[in-house]
N, C-alpha and C positions, 0 to 999 in steps of 0.2 A: 514140819513147816516151818517153825518158828527158827529152827535151827538153819535151814535153807537161807531165810531172809537174812539172817545174822550174818552168815558166811558172803553173802551176796553184798550187804553193806561194808564188811571188811575189805574185800576184794576192791568195790567201787572206791572205797577209801584211799587204799594202797594205790589204785591205777590214778586216781586224780592228784594224789601227793607226787608221784612219780612221772606224771606225764610231762612230756618235755619235744616242744615244736624245734629245739634248736640243738639237736644233738652234734656234738663235735665230730670231725671226721679225721684219723678213724677215731672210733667211739672211746672214750675214756673212763677210767675207773676212779679217777680224782674226785673227791667228794667235793672240793671247793668248786671245781668246774661244773661238778652236775648241780650244785646248788644254784650256781649263777644260771644256769640253763633253766632250771625250772622257774625262778623268779623271773627270767625274762619271758617265760611261757606265760604264767599267770598275768605279768604285767601287760603282754601284748594281747590276751584275750580280754582283759579290761578296757584297754583303750581302745581295741576295735569294736567291741561291743557298744562304748560310750559314743564312739564316731558315729557307728550306723544309727544309734539312737537319735542322737542330734541331727543326723541326714534326715532320717525319717520324718521326725518331728518338724523339721524346719520345712521340707518341700511340701508336707501336708497339711501345715498350717498357714503360710503365707497366701497372702490373696495375689492372684493373677489378673491380667487383663485380657480377656480373647476377643478377637474381631471378628465378625461374621459378615460375610458378603452375600447379598442374593442379586442375581442378575436378572435384569427387566422383570421387576415386580409388578404386578398389576393393581390396581388403586385399592381393590379390596384386601391384597396381601400388605400394601404400604398401611392402610388404616389399621390393619391389625398389628403390625409392628411399631406404629407411632402409638397405640395404646399400652404396648408393653414396654418401650424403650425409647421414649419420647426426649429423653434428657441427651442423648447420645446419637439418635439416628440421624444419619446424614444421606440425602439422596440428591446426587449431582443432575443438573438439568443442561439437556443439550442444547435446548431453546431458551435462553436466558431472558430475552425480551419477548412480550405477549400483547398483544392489542387488549383493550379492555373489553373491545366488541366480542372478544371471543368466548369470554365466560361471565359477560354481565349484560343483563337488561334492565333498563330503567324507565319506569312508567310514573306518570302523573295524571292526577285527578284536577283539573281546572274548578274554578268556582263556578257553580251551575248558571251564574248569569251570562258566561261566556258561550253557553250551549242553549241560551233562551232565544225568545223570540222577539227579546227588549233590545237585541243588539242586530236586527235584521233590517232588510229595506222595507218590509212590510209595515213594521212599525215606525219607521221613520215617515213614511208616506201618511200615517195614520196621523201622526203629530204634526205633521206641516200642512197637513190638507184641510183643518178644520176650519180656517179663517181667510180664505184667500183675498177677499175683499175687505175685509173689516180691519180697522185700524186699532192695534192692540197697545195697550199701555206698555210702557218700555219695561216696566217690572212684571210683566205678566209671564207666567210659566210656558204658555203657550209660544212666545215668542223665542225663548232659548232653550226650552226643552229639547227639539231635536238635535240642536248641535251638542247639548250635554249627552243623550245616548249615542250620537255618532262618536264623540269622544271616547265614552265608554267601550265601544266597539273597536276603535283603534288601539287602546290600551289592550284589549284581549288579543287582537292580531299581533301588536307588537311584540308583546310577551311570549305569546306562541312561537313566532318566527325566532325570536332572541333564544328562547331554550331549546328549539331543535337545531339552531346553528351551533350552539354550545355543546350540544350533545354528540354532535357528528366530529366536534374537536377531540371532546373528551373520550369517544368510543376510539379514536386512533391513537390515544395515549397509551405508551407503553409501560406495561408493568414489568419491572426487572428484578430477577433473583437468581442468581446462580445454583440455589440448591432448593428442593420443593419445601415449601412454606407448609407448616401443618395446618389443618382445615379451619380449625378455631383461630388461631393467628391471621390466616389469610382473609377469613369474613371480617375481624376486626380492623385490617389494615384497609381492605377495599370499603368498609362502613365508613373509615375516616377520610377516605380519600372522596367519596360520595358527598360527605357533609362539607368538606372544603370546596369541591365544585360547586355545591349549591350556594353556599356562602359567597364565593368569589363572583359567581354570576349574578347572584342579587344585588351584591355590593356594586359592581360595575354598572348594572343597568341602573341602580338608583342614583349613582354619582352623574351617569349621563343626564339623565332627566333633571336632575337638580341644576345641572350647568344650564340647561336649556331655560329652565325655570327663571333662573336667577339672571341670564342673559336678557330675555324677554322684559323682566320688570326693570334692570339698569338701563335699557334702552328705551323705556317707556313706548315701547312699540303699540300701535292702537289694535284694538280688538276690531274683528271684522264686524261685528256686531254693535260696535261703539258701545261695549258695557262698560268700559272704563275711562273714556273721556267722551265730553259733549262738544261737538263742532258747532260754531258759529260764523253766520256768512254776514259781511257787510257788501250787499250787493252795489251799493253806489261806487266803492271803490275796489270793489273784487277783492276782498280782503278775508280769509278764513281765520279763524283762531279757534284754539283748543281750551277747555277747560275740565280739569279734572273732575270725576263724580267722586260724591261723598256718599257713604252708607253708614248713618249714625255718625260716631265720631272718627271714623277710619276714612282715610282719603286714598284713592287709587294712585295718587302721587307718590306717594311713600310706602305704600304696601300693596302687594298683588294680592292679598289675603283677605282683603275687607269683602265682606258676605252679609247677605240677609237672607230671612225665610223665604223659600220660594213660594209663589200663591198665585192664583187666579184674581184677576181684577176686570170689572165690567170696563166699557169704553170709556166712561167718564172717571175711571181711576178707585172706583169704590172697591173695597176689598170683600171678596167671594168666598175663598177656600185655601186654606195652607195645604202645600205637598208635604207630608211628614218625611222627615230626615233630608229633603232636596233644600239646596242653598244656591242661590245665584250671586252674582258679584262682579268683580272688576275682570276676571277672566273666565271664560267656561270651564278651563282645565282645573284652574286653582278652586272654583266653586265644587267642580265635582268632586275633587280629593277630599274636601271637607263634609261633601253629602254621603249618605247612606241608604241602603235600600229594603229599609222597613216597609216601605209602602208596597213594595212589590212582592212582599211576603203575604200580605194582607188582601183577600179578595175584595172585601168590601171597599177598600181603600181604591184598588184598581178601578172598580166600576164607578167610583165619583169622580175618579179623574177622566175616565172614559165620557162621563157625562157631560163635561165641559167642552168636549170637541164634538159638539152638537151637528156640526157641518158634516162629518164623516160618517161612514157606516162603521157601527160598533164591529170590534173585533171579538172574536170568541177567544179570551184570553185566561190564562190557568196562572195562578199565583205560583211564585217560586215556593219550592218544597222546604220548609225549616227542617226536616229531619235528615237531609241531606247535609246539613252543615257538620263539619268535623274540626276543622281550623279557626274557623271565623262565627262570628255570631249574627244575629239579625241587623242589629244596629251598629256593626263595625263598618266604619267609614272606608271609602275607596281607596285612600291612602293607607290605612292600614292593609286591606286587602293587597293593595299593589306592592306594599313593602315585602310580601311573602311571594311576589311574582304570579298573585292571583291563583295559587295553587293550593287546594285543600289538602291534598296528600301526596307524597312522594313514596313510590313503592320501587323495589328493586330485587332482583332475581339473581343471586351469585351461583353460577353452574361450577362447582369445585371439579368434577369431571373433566370439564372441558380443558381448565387450566391443567390438570394433571396430564392429561393426553398431549396437550400442546407442549407441556414442558419436556416430554418424551426422554423422562430418566431410563438410563441403560443399567443402573445398579442402584443399591441401596447398602449400607454399611452400618453395623453399631456395635459397640463395645459393651462389655460387660464384666463384673468381678466374680471370680469363682476360685474354688480350689483346685489343685494340682489332682489329675484323675490317677486312680490306682496305677493304671498300666505305665503312667509317666514317672511315676514315683519309683515303682519297681526296675525301670529301665535306667533311672538315675542312679539308684543305689547300686544297680549292677555295674554301670559304667565307672562307678568311683571306688568300688570296692577294690577291684585289682590293683589301682596305684595306691590304695590306702594301705593294703596289706603289704604290698613292696616296700613302701617308705617305712612302716612301723618293723618289718623284719630287717630293715638295713639299719635302724638307730638304735630299736631297743636293748637288743644283746649288747651292744657297745656301750651305750648309757650305762646301763647296769654293770658290766666289767669295769668300767671306769670308775663308778661309784664305790663298788666294793673293792677295788683295787686300792683305792685311797685309803678305806679303812684297813686293809690289811698290810699296808706297806711300812716297813721298820723305819725307824729315825734314820738308819744309814742310808737307806734305799732312798728316802725323801731327799736327804742331803744329796746323794748322788744325783737325783733327777733334776735338782733345782740347778747343779752344776752345769748340766747339759742345756744348751740352747733350744729354746721354744721352736725357732724356726727351723733348726737341724732336725728334731724330732717330728715336726710336722712334714717336713719335706720326706724325711724316711718312712713315715706312715703312709703319706700319699702315693709314694713310689711302689710300695708293696701292698697298697690295699687292693685285695682280691674277693669279689663277692661271687665267683664261679669257680671255686676250688674243684679240681678233679678228685674223683673217688675211684681207687684211694689215692692220697696225696701224692704229688710227683717232685721231683727234683729236677727234671728236665726244665733247663732255663727257656728255652724254646716254648713250651708248654706253658709255662708261668708267664712269659711274655704275652702271649695270646689271651689267658685269663686276665690280664690286668688291663690290657687293651679294650677286651670286651666290656670290662667294669666301668673304664672311663667313658666309652662310647654309650652304654646303657646310661649313666649319669648325667651327660648331656643331652641325650635324647629325652629323659625324663624331664629335666630341668627346663628344657624347651617346650615340650609339651606343657608342662605347669604354666610356663610364662605365658605361651599362646591363650590358653584358657583363661587366665586371669585379665588379659588384655581384651579378650572378647567380650567376657562377662562385664567388665568395667566401661567398655566404650560403646555398646550397642544401646541404640534408643528404646526406651520403654514408655508406654503411655500411662502416666499416674493421672487420676482423677482426685481434683481436691475440692471440697464442699464447705463452702462459708456461711453459715447460718446468720440470717437477719444483717446482712452487711450494710452499714451507713452509705451515705452518699460519697463522703470522702474516700472511704475503702472502695466503692465500687468504681470511682475515677482512678483511685491506684492500679 
């Protein structure tokens, strides 16, 4: 057995040493030529193996960008894709503008005063029916209380009408997006739009109210209840003049915000009872804005107030529920409440499914980085190996011959070669170059001409193919993904 192995090894060694991929035609016994052919064979194998290894490593290690397209994805499929490929997923919308009403429902909860008995006609009748024939003190709460609650009712109605009108406008506003917006981003954007809507509506309402208040004060308009000016008549000359009322150190001629504590007085002006949180002053509206509703949350306070309207039938009234307060407090002034449009809470429901369906996306696409698949690597190597073998078989033997001939040339040969012109040698070499020699070799000039023409056509076609391949791979557009960690504002703008 060891003898067999030794013989096999010796035969293999001889076969490898004599292995020749470039035998001459006809075969030669010239040792110099055989050595050239063996060296060419070994160099060819090394270069081919190295080239194939480089190609395999390159095609298997490089990252490539793959694009995947899904036609008419459902919402469930989109959510799945968004969770996996949120950075590169794009889904075009066929309907790029969508009314907010399609996917949004806004609700609001008014302050409970606007849904209470205190702004109803029954309460107004109760307040105004207590003393039809009795002369009341000008500062008595019973004289202006009805107007105060009527103003409060007017504010509730005005605010509600304002909100409803603005909601109609807002619902008709278009949400514009050329592609599907992810659910989280969509919710954040809509939340921002709603906040802007509420802020804008509130500012517009308060600006209008402020303008009216300033206009009334600057024009010194008389209150219908003569709460800001006293009128005096000289009957002898039929002349009437007015005098601004003072409350403490505050004159209604210079400020509309002069107020005093609302209270009950008897017919001769003696103090009876304060109304907690309520104020009277130059104008009913200005007094109301500085008042609060603390008494209306207290059943005992309500009972005391009703007791002073002894000419009326007592009403079965339940105090406001303090536990229903969310945005405001018991002692929040009407102005503070009005600054929030008398709304305790805003609620809205964003229906993302309606938005997605209205968007009507026809397809989604995403990209991801991956390695080349084995089948692609194999087909690429197979496609290139033929051309690689042809190029190596074309150049390796000739390079080896040139190098070894330089080493073997005598001084006389070198001098002779130097005397010959390079252009002449190149012309002769190209005119006789033949990579399709007949077997056995022929001296037929017609056959030799065909072989040389075939050689030139082969070289032209090979060069053209390589040029086209280089141009194609260098000119095609590919998608490159660049990630920048923690960019500054300057870098982002750039």
